[in-house]
mmCIF file of the N, C-alpha and C atoms, coordinates in Angstrom:
data_MODEL
# 
_entry.id   MODEL 
# 
loop_
_atom_site.group_PDB 
_atom_site.id 
_atom_site.type_symbol 
_atom_site.label_atom_id 
_atom_site.label_alt_id 
_atom_site.label_comp_id 
_atom_site.label_asym_id 
_atom_site.label_entity_id 
_atom_site.label_seq_id 
_atom_site.pdbx_PDB_ins_code 
_atom_site.Cartn_x 
_atom_site.Cartn_y 
_atom_site.Cartn_z 
_atom_site.occupancy 
_atom_site.B_iso_or_equiv 
_atom_site.pdbx_formal_charge 
_atom_site.auth_seq_id 
_atom_site.auth_comp_id 
_atom_site.auth_asym_id 
_atom_site.auth_atom_id 
_atom_site.pdbx_PDB_model_num 
ATOM 1   N N  . GLY A 1 1  ? 43.342 60.347 71.708 1.00 0.00 ? 1  GLY A N  1 
ATOM 2   C CA . GLY A 1 1  ? 44.046 61.342 70.971 1.00 0.00 ? 1  GLY A CA 1 
ATOM 3   C C  . GLY A 1 1  ? 43.563 62.711 71.383 1.00 0.00 ? 1  GLY A C  1 
ATOM 4   N N  . SER A 1 2  ? 44.298 63.700 70.953 1.00 0.00 ? 2  SER A N  1 
ATOM 5   C CA . SER A 1 2  ? 43.891 65.076 71.216 1.00 0.00 ? 2  SER A CA 1 
ATOM 6   C C  . SER A 1 2  ? 44.395 65.954 70.087 1.00 0.00 ? 2  SER A C  1 
ATOM 7   N N  . ASN A 1 3  ? 43.852 67.144 70.049 1.00 0.00 ? 3  ASN A N  1 
ATOM 8   C CA . ASN A 1 3  ? 44.241 68.104 69.030 1.00 0.00 ? 3  ASN A CA 1 
ATOM 9   C C  . ASN A 1 3  ? 44.350 69.451 69.727 1.00 0.00 ? 3  ASN A C  1 
ATOM 10  N N  . TRP A 1 4  ? 45.378 70.196 69.457 1.00 0.00 ? 4  TRP A N  1 
ATOM 11  C CA . TRP A 1 4  ? 45.569 71.483 70.090 1.00 0.00 ? 4  TRP A CA 1 
ATOM 12  C C  . TRP A 1 4  ? 45.833 72.515 69.011 1.00 0.00 ? 4  TRP A C  1 
ATOM 13  N N  . ALA A 1 5  ? 45.213 73.664 69.151 1.00 0.00 ? 5  ALA A N  1 
ATOM 14  C CA . ALA A 1 5  ? 45.457 74.781 68.239 1.00 0.00 ? 5  ALA A CA 1 
ATOM 15  C C  . ALA A 1 5  ? 45.406 76.059 69.055 1.00 0.00 ? 5  ALA A C  1 
ATOM 16  N N  . SER A 1 6  ? 46.226 77.003 68.683 1.00 0.00 ? 6  SER A N  1 
ATOM 17  C CA . SER A 1 6  ? 46.226 78.282 69.388 1.00 0.00 ? 6  SER A CA 1 
ATOM 18  C C  . SER A 1 6  ? 44.963 79.066 69.036 1.00 0.00 ? 6  SER A C  1 
ATOM 19  N N  . ALA A 1 7  ? 44.611 80.006 69.897 1.00 0.00 ? 7  ALA A N  1 
ATOM 20  C CA . ALA A 1 7  ? 43.453 80.863 69.645 1.00 0.00 ? 7  ALA A CA 1 
ATOM 21  C C  . ALA A 1 7  ? 43.622 81.631 68.343 1.00 0.00 ? 7  ALA A C  1 
ATOM 22  N N  . GLU A 1 8  ? 44.828 82.088 68.073 1.00 0.00 ? 8  GLU A N  1 
ATOM 23  C CA . GLU A 1 8  ? 45.079 82.852 66.848 1.00 0.00 ? 8  GLU A CA 1 
ATOM 24  C C  . GLU A 1 8  ? 44.851 81.996 65.608 1.00 0.00 ? 8  GLU A C  1 
ATOM 25  N N  . LEU A 1 9  ? 45.287 80.731 65.649 1.00 0.00 ? 9  LEU A N  1 
ATOM 26  C CA . LEU A 1 9  ? 45.098 79.834 64.516 1.00 0.00 ? 9  LEU A CA 1 
ATOM 27  C C  . LEU A 1 9  ? 43.624 79.577 64.279 1.00 0.00 ? 9  LEU A C  1 
ATOM 28  N N  . VAL A 1 10 ? 42.892 79.322 65.323 1.00 0.00 ? 10 VAL A N  1 
ATOM 29  C CA . VAL A 1 10 ? 41.457 79.056 65.191 1.00 0.00 ? 10 VAL A CA 1 
ATOM 30  C C  . VAL A 1 10 ? 40.746 80.287 64.666 1.00 0.00 ? 10 VAL A C  1 
ATOM 31  N N  . GLU A 1 11 ? 41.029 81.448 65.226 1.00 0.00 ? 11 GLU A N  1 
ATOM 32  C CA . GLU A 1 11 ? 40.356 82.674 64.801 1.00 0.00 ? 11 GLU A CA 1 
ATOM 33  C C  . GLU A 1 11 ? 40.678 83.031 63.360 1.00 0.00 ? 11 GLU A C  1 
ATOM 34  N N  . SER A 1 12 ? 41.897 82.738 62.889 1.00 0.00 ? 12 SER A N  1 
ATOM 35  C CA . SER A 1 12 ? 42.251 83.071 61.511 1.00 0.00 ? 12 SER A CA 1 
ATOM 36  C C  . SER A 1 12 ? 41.710 82.048 60.519 1.00 0.00 ? 12 SER A C  1 
ATOM 37  N N  . ALA A 1 13 ? 41.399 80.839 60.968 1.00 0.00 ? 13 ALA A N  1 
ATOM 38  C CA . ALA A 1 13 ? 40.931 79.792 60.074 1.00 0.00 ? 13 ALA A CA 1 
ATOM 39  C C  . ALA A 1 13 ? 39.422 79.842 59.842 1.00 0.00 ? 13 ALA A C  1 
ATOM 40  N N  . PHE A 1 14 ? 38.683 80.439 60.767 1.00 0.00 ? 14 PHE A N  1 
ATOM 41  C CA . PHE A 1 14 ? 37.232 80.449 60.677 1.00 0.00 ? 14 PHE A CA 1 
ATOM 42  C C  . PHE A 1 14 ? 36.706 81.875 60.670 1.00 0.00 ? 14 PHE A C  1 
ATOM 43  N N  . ASN A 1 15 ? 35.760 82.119 59.807 1.00 0.00 ? 15 ASN A N  1 
ATOM 44  C CA . ASN A 1 15 ? 35.088 83.404 59.763 1.00 0.00 ? 15 ASN A CA 1 
ATOM 45  C C  . ASN A 1 15 ? 33.587 83.134 59.726 1.00 0.00 ? 15 ASN A C  1 
ATOM 46  N N  . VAL A 1 16 ? 32.983 83.034 60.881 1.00 0.00 ? 16 VAL A N  1 
ATOM 47  C CA . VAL A 1 16 ? 31.567 82.738 60.978 1.00 0.00 ? 16 VAL A CA 1 
ATOM 48  C C  . VAL A 1 16 ? 30.815 84.052 61.128 1.00 0.00 ? 16 VAL A C  1 
ATOM 49  N N  . THR A 1 17 ? 29.802 84.230 60.312 1.00 0.00 ? 17 THR A N  1 
ATOM 50  C CA . THR A 1 17 ? 29.005 85.452 60.368 1.00 0.00 ? 17 THR A CA 1 
ATOM 51  C C  . THR A 1 17 ? 27.536 85.101 60.568 1.00 0.00 ? 17 THR A C  1 
ATOM 52  N N  . ASP A 1 18 ? 26.760 86.089 60.961 1.00 0.00 ? 18 ASP A N  1 
ATOM 53  C CA . ASP A 1 18 ? 25.316 85.923 61.154 1.00 0.00 ? 18 ASP A CA 1 
ATOM 54  C C  . ASP A 1 18 ? 25.011 84.724 62.047 1.00 0.00 ? 18 ASP A C  1 
ATOM 55  N N  . THR A 1 19 ? 25.675 84.690 63.201 1.00 0.00 ? 19 THR A N  1 
ATOM 56  C CA . THR A 1 19 ? 25.508 83.602 64.152 1.00 0.00 ? 19 THR A CA 1 
ATOM 57  C C  . THR A 1 19 ? 24.797 84.127 65.391 1.00 0.00 ? 19 THR A C  1 
ATOM 58  N N  . TYR A 1 20 ? 23.774 83.412 65.815 1.00 0.00 ? 20 TYR A N  1 
ATOM 59  C CA . TYR A 1 20 ? 22.990 83.835 66.964 1.00 0.00 ? 20 TYR A CA 1 
ATOM 60  C C  . TYR A 1 20 ? 22.863 82.691 67.956 1.00 0.00 ? 20 TYR A C  1 
ATOM 61  N N  . TRP A 1 21 ? 22.750 83.033 69.227 1.00 0.00 ? 21 TRP A N  1 
ATOM 62  C CA . TRP A 1 21 ? 22.548 82.043 70.270 1.00 0.00 ? 21 TRP A CA 1 
ATOM 63  C C  . TRP A 1 21 ? 21.561 82.602 71.268 1.00 0.00 ? 21 TRP A C  1 
ATOM 64  N N  . ASP A 1 22 ? 20.911 81.706 71.984 1.00 0.00 ? 22 ASP A N  1 
ATOM 65  C CA . ASP A 1 22 ? 19.869 82.090 72.925 1.00 0.00 ? 22 ASP A CA 1 
ATOM 66  C C  . ASP A 1 22 ? 20.502 82.572 74.226 1.00 0.00 ? 22 ASP A C  1 
ATOM 67  N N  . ALA A 1 23 ? 20.499 83.886 74.431 1.00 0.00 ? 23 ALA A N  1 
ATOM 68  C CA . ALA A 1 23 ? 21.125 84.484 75.612 1.00 0.00 ? 23 ALA A CA 1 
ATOM 69  C C  . ALA A 1 23 ? 20.392 84.105 76.898 1.00 0.00 ? 23 ALA A C  1 
ATOM 70  N N  . ASP A 1 24 ? 19.087 83.860 76.803 1.00 0.00 ? 24 ASP A N  1 
ATOM 71  C CA . ASP A 1 24 ? 18.335 83.450 77.994 1.00 0.00 ? 24 ASP A CA 1 
ATOM 72  C C  . ASP A 1 24 ? 18.804 82.076 78.469 1.00 0.00 ? 24 ASP A C  1 
ATOM 73  N N  . LEU A 1 25 ? 19.046 81.169 77.550 1.00 0.00 ? 25 LEU A N  1 
ATOM 74  C CA . LEU A 1 25 ? 19.488 79.817 77.905 1.00 0.00 ? 25 LEU A CA 1 
ATOM 75  C C  . LEU A 1 25 ? 20.963 79.769 78.274 1.00 0.00 ? 25 LEU A C  1 
ATOM 76  N N  . ALA A 1 26 ? 21.747 80.697 77.744 1.00 0.00 ? 26 ALA A N  1 
ATOM 77  C CA . ALA A 1 26 ? 23.191 80.682 77.964 1.00 0.00 ? 26 ALA A CA 1 
ATOM 78  C C  . ALA A 1 26 ? 23.617 81.459 79.199 1.00 0.00 ? 26 ALA A C  1 
ATOM 79  N N  . SER A 1 27 ? 22.682 81.966 79.942 1.00 0.00 ? 27 SER A N  1 
ATOM 80  C CA . SER A 1 27 ? 23.006 82.741 81.135 1.00 0.00 ? 27 SER A CA 1 
ATOM 81  C C  . SER A 1 27 ? 23.926 81.945 82.058 1.00 0.00 ? 27 SER A C  1 
ATOM 82  N N  . GLY A 1 28 ? 25.050 82.537 82.403 1.00 0.00 ? 28 GLY A N  1 
ATOM 83  C CA . GLY A 1 28 ? 26.002 81.889 83.302 1.00 0.00 ? 28 GLY A CA 1 
ATOM 84  C C  . GLY A 1 28 ? 27.055 81.049 82.601 1.00 0.00 ? 28 GLY A C  1 
ATOM 85  N N  . LEU A 1 29 ? 26.932 80.846 81.280 1.00 0.00 ? 29 LEU A N  1 
ATOM 86  C CA . LEU A 1 29 ? 27.943 80.089 80.553 1.00 0.00 ? 29 LEU A CA 1 
ATOM 87  C C  . LEU A 1 29 ? 29.102 81.000 80.167 1.00 0.00 ? 29 LEU A C  1 
ATOM 88  N N  . PRO A 1 30 ? 30.298 80.456 79.985 1.00 0.00 ? 30 PRO A N  1 
ATOM 89  C CA . PRO A 1 30 ? 31.448 81.296 79.650 1.00 0.00 ? 30 PRO A CA 1 
ATOM 90  C C  . PRO A 1 30 ? 31.326 81.909 78.258 1.00 0.00 ? 30 PRO A C  1 
ATOM 91  N N  . ALA A 1 31 ? 31.899 83.088 78.081 1.00 0.00 ? 31 ALA A N  1 
ATOM 92  C CA . ALA A 1 31 ? 31.883 83.775 76.791 1.00 0.00 ? 31 ALA A CA 1 
ATOM 93  C C  . ALA A 1 31 ? 32.996 83.280 75.880 1.00 0.00 ? 31 ALA A C  1 
ATOM 94  N N  . SER A 1 32 ? 33.913 82.468 76.432 1.00 0.00 ? 32 SER A N  1 
ATOM 95  C CA . SER A 1 32 ? 35.007 81.934 75.629 1.00 0.00 ? 32 SER A CA 1 
ATOM 96  C C  . SER A 1 32 ? 35.419 80.573 76.189 1.00 0.00 ? 32 SER A C  1 
ATOM 97  N N  . VAL A 1 33 ? 36.113 79.827 75.358 1.00 0.00 ? 33 VAL A N  1 
ATOM 98  C CA . VAL A 1 33 ? 36.681 78.545 75.760 1.00 0.00 ? 33 VAL A CA 1 
ATOM 99  C C  . VAL A 1 33 ? 38.163 78.598 75.429 1.00 0.00 ? 33 VAL A C  1 
ATOM 100 N N  . ASN A 1 34 ? 38.994 78.384 76.405 1.00 0.00 ? 34 ASN A N  1 
ATOM 101 C CA . ASN A 1 34 ? 40.449 78.486 76.215 1.00 0.00 ? 34 ASN A CA 1 
ATOM 102 C C  . ASN A 1 34 ? 40.835 79.812 75.572 1.00 0.00 ? 34 ASN A C  1 
ATOM 103 N N  . ASN A 1 35 ? 40.172 80.887 76.000 1.00 0.00 ? 35 ASN A N  1 
ATOM 104 C CA . ASN A 1 35 ? 40.414 82.249 75.513 1.00 0.00 ? 35 ASN A CA 1 
ATOM 105 C C  . ASN A 1 35 ? 40.037 82.455 74.047 1.00 0.00 ? 35 ASN A C  1 
ATOM 106 N N  . ILE A 1 36 ? 39.263 81.541 73.466 1.00 0.00 ? 36 ILE A N  1 
ATOM 107 C CA . ILE A 1 36 ? 38.750 81.718 72.108 1.00 0.00 ? 36 ILE A CA 1 
ATOM 108 C C  . ILE A 1 36 ? 37.309 82.185 72.243 1.00 0.00 ? 36 ILE A C  1 
ATOM 109 N N  . PRO A 1 37 ? 36.985 83.398 71.795 1.00 0.00 ? 37 PRO A N  1 
ATOM 110 C CA . PRO A 1 37 ? 35.624 83.915 71.947 1.00 0.00 ? 37 PRO A CA 1 
ATOM 111 C C  . PRO A 1 37 ? 34.612 83.007 71.256 1.00 0.00 ? 37 PRO A C  1 
ATOM 112 N N  . MET A 1 38 ? 33.446 82.869 71.872 1.00 0.00 ? 38 MET A N  1 
ATOM 113 C CA . MET A 1 38 ? 32.395 82.045 71.289 1.00 0.00 ? 38 MET A CA 1 
ATOM 114 C C  . MET A 1 38 ? 31.813 82.694 70.034 1.00 0.00 ? 38 MET A C  1 
ATOM 115 N N  . GLY A 1 39 ? 31.837 84.001 69.965 1.00 0.00 ? 39 GLY A N  1 
ATOM 116 C CA . GLY A 1 39 ? 31.351 84.711 68.784 1.00 0.00 ? 39 GLY A CA 1 
ATOM 117 C C  . GLY A 1 39 ? 29.832 84.760 68.716 1.00 0.00 ? 39 GLY A C  1 
ATOM 118 N N  . GLY A 1 40 ? 29.353 85.339 67.659 1.00 0.00 ? 40 GLY A N  1 
ATOM 119 C CA . GLY A 1 40 ? 27.922 85.448 67.457 1.00 0.00 ? 40 GLY A CA 1 
ATOM 120 C C  . GLY A 1 40 ? 27.294 86.514 68.330 1.00 0.00 ? 40 GLY A C  1 
ATOM 121 N N  . ASP A 1 41 ? 26.004 86.657 68.174 1.00 0.00 ? 41 ASP A N  1 
ATOM 122 C CA . ASP A 1 41 ? 25.240 87.646 68.919 1.00 0.00 ? 41 ASP A CA 1 
ATOM 123 C C  . ASP A 1 41 ? 24.199 86.944 69.776 1.00 0.00 ? 41 ASP A C  1 
ATOM 124 N N  . GLY A 1 42 ? 24.173 87.277 71.046 1.00 0.00 ? 42 GLY A N  1 
ATOM 125 C CA . GLY A 1 42 ? 23.152 86.736 71.926 1.00 0.00 ? 42 GLY A CA 1 
ATOM 126 C C  . GLY A 1 42 ? 21.818 87.411 71.651 1.00 0.00 ? 42 GLY A C  1 
ATOM 127 N N  . LYS A 1 43 ? 20.798 86.621 71.470 1.00 0.00 ? 43 LYS A N  1 
ATOM 128 C CA . LYS A 1 43 ? 19.437 87.122 71.257 1.00 0.00 ? 43 LYS A CA 1 
ATOM 129 C C  . LYS A 1 43 ? 18.547 86.502 72.317 1.00 0.00 ? 43 LYS A C  1 
ATOM 130 N N  . LEU A 1 44 ? 17.481 87.184 72.664 1.00 0.00 ? 44 LEU A N  1 
ATOM 131 C CA . LEU A 1 44 ? 16.532 86.654 73.634 1.00 0.00 ? 44 LEU A CA 1 
ATOM 132 C C  . LEU A 1 44 ? 15.733 85.513 72.998 1.00 0.00 ? 44 LEU A C  1 
ATOM 133 N N  . THR A 1 45 ? 15.257 84.606 73.830 1.00 0.00 ? 45 THR A N  1 
ATOM 134 C CA . THR A 1 45 ? 14.454 83.484 73.326 1.00 0.00 ? 45 THR A CA 1 
ATOM 135 C C  . THR A 1 45 ? 13.323 83.988 72.447 1.00 0.00 ? 45 THR A C  1 
ATOM 136 N N  . PHE A 1 46 ? 12.639 85.031 72.899 1.00 0.00 ? 46 PHE A N  1 
ATOM 137 C CA . PHE A 1 46 ? 11.536 85.607 72.121 1.00 0.00 ? 46 PHE A CA 1 
ATOM 138 C C  . PHE A 1 46 ? 11.985 85.997 70.715 1.00 0.00 ? 46 PHE A C  1 
ATOM 139 N N  . GLU A 1 47 ? 13.157 86.615 70.607 1.00 0.00 ? 47 GLU A N  1 
ATOM 140 C CA . GLU A 1 47 ? 13.639 87.066 69.300 1.00 0.00 ? 47 GLU A CA 1 
ATOM 141 C C  . GLU A 1 47 ? 13.920 85.899 68.359 1.00 0.00 ? 47 GLU A C  1 
ATOM 142 N N  . LEU A 1 48 ? 14.399 84.797 68.900 1.00 0.00 ? 48 LEU A N  1 
ATOM 143 C CA . LEU A 1 48 ? 14.728 83.644 68.065 1.00 0.00 ? 48 LEU A CA 1 
ATOM 144 C C  . LEU A 1 48 ? 13.505 82.798 67.721 1.00 0.00 ? 48 LEU A C  1 
ATOM 145 N N  . GLN A 1 49 ? 12.475 82.859 68.545 1.00 0.00 ? 49 GLN A N  1 
ATOM 146 C CA . GLN A 1 49 ? 11.284 82.056 68.301 1.00 0.00 ? 49 GLN A CA 1 
ATOM 147 C C  . GLN A 1 49 ? 10.165 82.855 67.628 1.00 0.00 ? 49 GLN A C  1 
ATOM 148 N N  . CYS A 1 50 ? 10.271 84.141 67.592 1.00 0.00 ? 50 CYS A N  1 
ATOM 149 C CA . CYS A 1 50 ? 9.208  85.013 67.112 1.00 0.00 ? 50 CYS A CA 1 
ATOM 150 C C  . CYS A 1 50 ? 8.797  84.789 65.651 1.00 0.00 ? 50 CYS A C  1 
ATOM 151 N N  . PRO A 1 51 ? 9.708  84.710 64.707 1.00 0.00 ? 51 PRO A N  1 
ATOM 152 C CA . PRO A 1 51 ? 9.267  84.704 63.307 1.00 0.00 ? 51 PRO A CA 1 
ATOM 153 C C  . PRO A 1 51 ? 8.503  83.438 62.936 1.00 0.00 ? 51 PRO A C  1 
ATOM 154 N N  . THR A 1 52 ? 7.467  83.614 62.142 1.00 0.00 ? 52 THR A N  1 
ATOM 155 C CA . THR A 1 52 ? 6.746  82.471 61.597 1.00 0.00 ? 52 THR A CA 1 
ATOM 156 C C  . THR A 1 52 ? 6.922  82.403 60.086 1.00 0.00 ? 52 THR A C  1 
ATOM 157 N N  . SER A 1 53 ? 7.751  83.316 59.555 1.00 0.00 ? 53 SER A N  1 
ATOM 158 C CA . SER A 1 53 ? 8.119  83.322 58.139 1.00 0.00 ? 53 SER A CA 1 
ATOM 159 C C  . SER A 1 53 ? 9.371  84.182 57.981 1.00 0.00 ? 53 SER A C  1 
ATOM 160 N N  . PRO A 1 54 ? 10.101 84.015 56.868 1.00 0.00 ? 54 PRO A N  1 
ATOM 161 C CA . PRO A 1 54 ? 11.292 84.851 56.671 1.00 0.00 ? 54 PRO A CA 1 
ATOM 162 C C  . PRO A 1 54 ? 10.923 86.332 56.659 1.00 0.00 ? 54 PRO A C  1 
ATOM 163 N N  . GLY A 1 55 ? 11.722 87.162 57.321 1.00 0.00 ? 55 GLY A N  1 
ATOM 164 C CA . GLY A 1 55 ? 11.494 88.604 57.322 1.00 0.00 ? 55 GLY A CA 1 
ATOM 165 C C  . GLY A 1 55 ? 10.220 89.039 58.013 1.00 0.00 ? 55 GLY A C  1 
ATOM 166 N N  . ASP A 1 56 ? 9.696  88.242 58.922 1.00 0.00 ? 56 ASP A N  1 
ATOM 167 C CA . ASP A 1 56 ? 8.479  88.572 59.674 1.00 0.00 ? 56 ASP A CA 1 
ATOM 168 C C  . ASP A 1 56 ? 8.652  89.955 60.305 1.00 0.00 ? 56 ASP A C  1 
ATOM 169 N N  . VAL A 1 57 ? 7.838  90.933 59.883 1.00 0.00 ? 57 VAL A N  1 
ATOM 170 C CA . VAL A 1 57 ? 8.005  92.311 60.344 1.00 0.00 ? 57 VAL A CA 1 
ATOM 171 C C  . VAL A 1 57 ? 7.573  92.524 61.787 1.00 0.00 ? 57 VAL A C  1 
ATOM 172 N N  . SER A 1 58 ? 6.890  91.562 62.394 1.00 0.00 ? 58 SER A N  1 
ATOM 173 C CA . SER A 1 58 ? 6.519  91.708 63.796 1.00 0.00 ? 58 SER A CA 1 
ATOM 174 C C  . SER A 1 58 ? 7.684  91.342 64.708 1.00 0.00 ? 58 SER A C  1 
ATOM 175 N N  . CYS A 1 59 ? 8.762  90.826 64.115 1.00 0.00 ? 59 CYS A N  1 
ATOM 176 C CA . CYS A 1 59 ? 9.965  90.429 64.857 1.00 0.00 ? 59 CYS A CA 1 
ATOM 177 C C  . CYS A 1 59 ? 11.147 91.247 64.346 1.00 0.00 ? 59 CYS A C  1 
ATOM 178 N N  . ASP A 1 60 ? 12.331 90.901 64.794 1.00 0.00 ? 60 ASP A N  1 
ATOM 179 C CA . ASP A 1 60 ? 13.544 91.513 64.242 1.00 0.00 ? 60 ASP A CA 1 
ATOM 180 C C  . ASP A 1 60 ? 13.741 90.930 62.844 1.00 0.00 ? 60 ASP A C  1 
ATOM 181 N N  . PRO A 1 61 ? 13.442 91.682 61.787 1.00 0.00 ? 61 PRO A N  1 
ATOM 182 C CA . PRO A 1 61 ? 13.494 91.117 60.437 1.00 0.00 ? 61 PRO A CA 1 
ATOM 183 C C  . PRO A 1 61 ? 14.902 90.824 59.923 1.00 0.00 ? 61 PRO A C  1 
ATOM 184 N N  . THR A 1 62 ? 15.920 91.302 60.616 1.00 0.00 ? 62 THR A N  1 
ATOM 185 C CA . THR A 1 62 ? 17.283 91.077 60.110 1.00 0.00 ? 62 THR A CA 1 
ATOM 186 C C  . THR A 1 62 ? 17.800 89.677 60.406 1.00 0.00 ? 62 THR A C  1 
ATOM 187 N N  . ILE A 1 63 ? 17.302 89.030 61.449 1.00 0.00 ? 63 ILE A N  1 
ATOM 188 C CA . ILE A 1 63 ? 17.836 87.725 61.827 1.00 0.00 ? 63 ILE A CA 1 
ATOM 189 C C  . ILE A 1 63 ? 17.531 86.673 60.761 1.00 0.00 ? 63 ILE A C  1 
ATOM 190 N N  . PHE A 1 64 ? 16.291 86.590 60.322 1.00 0.00 ? 64 PHE A N  1 
ATOM 191 C CA . PHE A 1 64 ? 15.870 85.537 59.411 1.00 0.00 ? 64 PHE A CA 1 
ATOM 192 C C  . PHE A 1 64 ? 15.471 86.061 58.033 1.00 0.00 ? 64 PHE A C  1 
ATOM 193 N N  . ALA A 1 65 ? 15.890 87.260 57.677 1.00 0.00 ? 65 ALA A N  1 
ATOM 194 C CA . ALA A 1 65 ? 15.441 87.918 56.445 1.00 0.00 ? 65 ALA A CA 1 
ATOM 195 C C  . ALA A 1 65 ? 15.695 87.098 55.188 1.00 0.00 ? 65 ALA A C  1 
ATOM 196 N N  . ASP A 1 66 ? 16.838 86.450 55.081 1.00 0.00 ? 66 ASP A N  1 
ATOM 197 C CA . ASP A 1 66 ? 17.198 85.742 53.850 1.00 0.00 ? 66 ASP A CA 1 
ATOM 198 C C  . ASP A 1 66 ? 16.956 84.238 53.919 1.00 0.00 ? 66 ASP A C  1 
ATOM 199 N N  . TRP A 1 67 ? 16.299 83.773 54.958 1.00 0.00 ? 67 TRP A N  1 
ATOM 200 C CA . TRP A 1 67 ? 16.058 82.341 55.106 1.00 0.00 ? 67 TRP A CA 1 
ATOM 201 C C  . TRP A 1 67 ? 14.940 81.904 54.164 1.00 0.00 ? 67 TRP A C  1 
ATOM 202 N N  . ASP A 1 68 ? 15.096 80.745 53.585 1.00 0.00 ? 68 ASP A N  1 
ATOM 203 C CA . ASP A 1 68 ? 14.164 80.206 52.606 1.00 0.00 ? 68 ASP A CA 1 
ATOM 204 C C  . ASP A 1 68 ? 13.132 79.329 53.315 1.00 0.00 ? 68 ASP A C  1 
ATOM 205 N N  . ALA A 1 69 ? 11.855 79.674 53.184 1.00 0.00 ? 69 ALA A N  1 
ATOM 206 C CA . ALA A 1 69 ? 10.788 78.930 53.854 1.00 0.00 ? 69 ALA A CA 1 
ATOM 207 C C  . ALA A 1 69 ? 10.627 77.511 53.301 1.00 0.00 ? 69 ALA A C  1 
ATOM 208 N N  . THR A 1 70 ? 11.205 77.225 52.132 1.00 0.00 ? 70 THR A N  1 
ATOM 209 C CA . THR A 1 70 ? 11.152 75.848 51.628 1.00 0.00 ? 70 THR A CA 1 
ATOM 210 C C  . THR A 1 70 ? 12.229 74.985 52.281 1.00 0.00 ? 70 THR A C  1 
ATOM 211 N N  . VAL A 1 71 ? 13.191 75.629 52.930 1.00 0.00 ? 71 VAL A N  1 
ATOM 212 C CA . VAL A 1 71 ? 14.270 74.923 53.628 1.00 0.00 ? 71 VAL A CA 1 
ATOM 213 C C  . VAL A 1 71 ? 14.017 74.892 55.132 1.00 0.00 ? 71 VAL A C  1 
ATOM 214 N N  . TRP A 1 72 ? 13.463 75.980 55.653 1.00 0.00 ? 72 TRP A N  1 
ATOM 215 C CA . TRP A 1 72 ? 13.261 76.144 57.091 1.00 0.00 ? 72 TRP A CA 1 
ATOM 216 C C  . TRP A 1 72 ? 11.790 76.095 57.448 1.00 0.00 ? 72 TRP A C  1 
ATOM 217 N N  . ASP A 1 73 ? 11.465 75.387 58.523 1.00 0.00 ? 73 ASP A N  1 
ATOM 218 C CA . ASP A 1 73 ? 10.117 75.367 59.076 1.00 0.00 ? 73 ASP A CA 1 
ATOM 219 C C  . ASP A 1 73 ? 10.126 76.303 60.278 1.00 0.00 ? 73 ASP A C  1 
ATOM 220 N N  . PHE A 1 74 ? 9.402  77.401 60.196 1.00 0.00 ? 74 PHE A N  1 
ATOM 221 C CA . PHE A 1 74 ? 9.390  78.402 61.260 1.00 0.00 ? 74 PHE A CA 1 
ATOM 222 C C  . PHE A 1 74 ? 8.449  78.035 62.395 1.00 0.00 ? 74 PHE A C  1 
ATOM 223 N N  . GLY A 1 75 ? 7.535  77.101 62.168 1.00 0.00 ? 75 GLY A N  1 
ATOM 224 C CA . GLY A 1 75 ? 6.632  76.675 63.232 1.00 0.00 ? 75 GLY A CA 1 
ATOM 225 C C  . GLY A 1 75 ? 5.775  77.821 63.729 1.00 0.00 ? 75 GLY A C  1 
ATOM 226 N N  . THR A 1 76 ? 5.576  77.857 65.045 1.00 0.00 ? 76 THR A N  1 
ATOM 227 C CA . THR A 1 76 ? 4.775  78.918 65.655 1.00 0.00 ? 76 THR A CA 1 
ATOM 228 C C  . THR A 1 76 ? 5.715  79.914 66.339 1.00 0.00 ? 76 THR A C  1 
ATOM 229 N N  . SER A 1 77 ? 5.141  80.926 66.950 1.00 0.00 ? 77 SER A N  1 
ATOM 230 C CA . SER A 1 77 ? 5.958  81.951 67.612 1.00 0.00 ? 77 SER A CA 1 
ATOM 231 C C  . SER A 1 77 ? 6.571  81.461 68.923 1.00 0.00 ? 77 SER A C  1 
ATOM 232 N N  . THR A 1 78 ? 6.403  80.191 69.246 1.00 0.00 ? 78 THR A N  1 
ATOM 233 C CA . THR A 1 78 ? 7.052  79.625 70.433 1.00 0.00 ? 78 THR A CA 1 
ATOM 234 C C  . THR A 1 78 ? 8.015  78.492 70.054 1.00 0.00 ? 78 THR A C  1 
ATOM 235 N N  . ASP A 1 79 ? 8.327  78.379 68.755 1.00 0.00 ? 79 ASP A N  1 
ATOM 236 C CA . ASP A 1 79 ? 9.272  77.370 68.259 1.00 0.00 ? 79 ASP A CA 1 
ATOM 237 C C  . ASP A 1 79 ? 10.500 78.054 67.704 1.00 0.00 ? 79 ASP A C  1 
ATOM 238 N N  . TYR A 1 80 ? 11.619 77.356 67.754 1.00 0.00 ? 80 TYR A N  1 
ATOM 239 C CA . TYR A 1 80 ? 12.803 77.799 67.018 1.00 0.00 ? 80 TYR A CA 1 
ATOM 240 C C  . TYR A 1 80 ? 12.659 77.289 65.580 1.00 0.00 ? 80 TYR A C  1 
ATOM 241 N N  . PRO A 1 81 ? 13.137 78.035 64.583 1.00 0.00 ? 81 PRO A N  1 
ATOM 242 C CA . PRO A 1 81 ? 13.123 77.504 63.231 1.00 0.00 ? 81 PRO A CA 1 
ATOM 243 C C  . PRO A 1 81 ? 13.982 76.239 63.138 1.00 0.00 ? 81 PRO A C  1 
ATOM 244 N N  . VAL A 1 82 ? 13.517 75.274 62.348 1.00 0.00 ? 82 VAL A N  1 
ATOM 245 C CA . VAL A 1 82 ? 14.248 74.010 62.169 1.00 0.00 ? 82 VAL A CA 1 
ATOM 246 C C  . VAL A 1 82 ? 14.310 73.683 60.685 1.00 0.00 ? 82 VAL A C  1 
ATOM 247 N N  . LEU A 1 83 ? 15.281 72.898 60.307 1.00 0.00 ? 83 LEU A N  1 
ATOM 248 C CA . LEU A 1 83 ? 15.356 72.438 58.914 1.00 0.00 ? 83 LEU A CA 1 
ATOM 249 C C  . LEU A 1 83 ? 14.168 71.542 58.603 1.00 0.00 ? 83 LEU A C  1 
ATOM 250 N N  . ARG A 1 84 ? 13.657 71.659 57.395 1.00 0.00 ? 84 ARG A N  1 
ATOM 251 C CA . ARG A 1 84 ? 12.537 70.804 56.965 1.00 0.00 ? 84 ARG A CA 1 
ATOM 252 C C  . ARG A 1 84 ? 13.052 69.417 56.690 1.00 0.00 ? 84 ARG A C  1 
# 
């Protein structure tokens, strides 16, 4: 089976905010699929792995400012945050 939807339908049906992806890992990948933008903001690996707690001021505090440490395990400054 298959499913087809126009770019306009997909873009009007979804409103994703505060989405980040690792720009270092995505180097060379397309910015869109079937002319539908991937969305989100590319951040460097360092920026995504830096925080060890929500709102860590040594990092970009806006990315993880509202994340709950009882839900997310921030690990070390070389880990991506993961669900507990």
